[in-house]
C-alpha positions in Angstrom: 3.9 30.9 11.2 4.4 32.2 7.7 3.1 35.8 7.6 4.0 36.3 3.9 2.0 33.4 2.6 -0.4 32.2 5.3 -1.1 28.5 5.2 2.0 27.7 3.2 2.9 24.0 3.5 4.0 21.0 1.5 1.1 19.7 -0.6 3.1 17.0 -2.2 6.6 15.8 -3.4 7.0 14.7 -7.0 9.3 11.9 -8.0 10.1 10.5 -11.5 10.5 6.8 -11.5 12.2 4.8 -14.2 10.4 1.6 -13.3 6.9 2.8 -12.3 5.6 -0.6 -11.1 8.7 -1.2 -9.0 8.5 2.2 -7.4 4.8 2.0 -6.9 5.1 -1.4 -5.1 8.0 0.0 -3.0 6.1 3.0 -1.7 2.6 1.3 -1.5 3.4 -2.2 -0.4 6.8 -1.8 1.2 6.4 1.5 3.0 2.6 1.3 3.5 1.5 4.5 1.6 -2.1 4.6 0.4 -3.0 5.2 -3.3 -5.0 8.4 -3.6 -5.4 9.5 -7.2 -4.0 8.2 -10.5 -4.1 9.3 -14.1 -2.3 9.3 -17.5 -1.7 7.0 -20.4 0.8 4.1 -20.4 4.3 5.5 -20.3 3.1 8.7 -18.8 1.2 7.4 -15.7 1.0 9.4 -12.5 0.0 8.0 -9.1 -0.5 10.1 -5.9 0.1 8.2 -2.6 -0.8 9.5 0.8 2.1 9.2 3.3 -0.2 8.6 6.2 -0.9 10.4 9.4 -1.9 13.5 7.4 1.7 14.3 6.4 1.2 14.8 2.7 1.4 13.1 -0.7 4.0 11.6 -2.9 3.3 12.1 -6.6 5.0 9.4 -8.6 5.6 10.0 -12.3 6.4 7.3 -14.8 9.6 8.4 -16.7 12.1 6.6 -18.9 15.5 6.0 -17.3 17.3 8.5 -19.5 15.3 11.3 -17.9 16.7 10.7 -14.5 19.9 12.0 -12.9 22.0 9.5 -10.8 20.3 10.5 -7.5 16.7 10.9 -8.6 15.0 14.3 -9.0 15.8 15.8 -5.6 18.5 15.5 -3.0 16.3 13.7 -0.4 13.0 13.9 1.3 12.5 13.2 5.0 9.7 11.3 6.6 8.8 12.1 10.1 8.5 8.8 11.9 7.9 7.5 15.5 10.7 4.9 15.3 13.7 5.6 13.0 15.2 2.1 13.4 11.9 0.4 12.6 11.3 2.6 9.5 14.9 1.9 8.3 14.5 -1.9 8.7 11.0 -1.8 7.0 12.5 0.1 4.0 15.3 -2.3 3.7 12.9 -5.3 3.8 10.9 -3.6 1.0 14.0 -3.4 -1.2 15.7 -0.1 -0.3 19.5 0.0 -0.3 21.1 1.1 2.9 22.8 4.5 2.9 23.2 5.7 6.5 22.2 3.4 9.3 20.2 4.9 12.2 22.1 7.3 14.3 21.7 10.0 16.8 22.8 13.5 15.8 23.1 16.2 18.5 22.9 19.7 16.9 24.3 22.9 18.2 21.2 24.6 16.8 19.5 27.9 17.5 17.2 29.0 19.1 17.5 25.7 21.0 19.7 22.7 20.8 18.1 19.5 19.6 19.1 15.9 19.0 17.8 14.1 15.9 17.5 10.4 15.2 18.1 9.9 11.5 18.7 7.2 8.9 18.9 7.2 5.1 18.1 4.6 2.4 18.1 4.7 -1.4 14.7 4.0 -3.1 14.1 2.3 -6.4 15.6 5.1 -8.5 18.4 5.9 -6.0 16.4 8.7 -4.5 17.5 9.4 -1.0 14.9 8.9 1.7 15.5 10.1 5.3 13.7 8.8 8.3 13.7 11.6 10.9 12.7 12.1 14.5 13.5 15.0 16.8 14.2 13.6 20.3 
C-alpha cells in the first residue's frame, strides 16, 4: 500500500501512433480492447481503449511519424495475462512483430523468489509490448 499517495495507481498509458487507424485496429480488433472515449479533430484524434478485466486504459494519440522516436514513446508496457503463449500468438496474428518469444524467467528476487512467464512483441509503431504472468 502506498502511504504517501493513497490510492495511487495507473489510470492510463498514453501512446503516440503514426498510423492512427492501423494502431486503433491493432489494439481494438487484434488485441480485443474496448473503445471507451474519443475526441479531437482529424490529425489530432485521441481514442481511449479499456484493456479489459479492470486493468486500465490505453490512450492512443494520432501523431505524425516525425514526432516518434524509433521505439515509440516509452520503453515498454506490460499486460498481465492468464496465458503468455496465447497472448503472444494473438498479437502476432494481429500484425505485431515478434521480439522475444514466450519464456520462463526465474528471478532471484526479494523478499521472495518468483518465476515469470514473459514474451515481447512490437506493435504498429515499434512500441514494445510485454505479456506477463507471475507463476
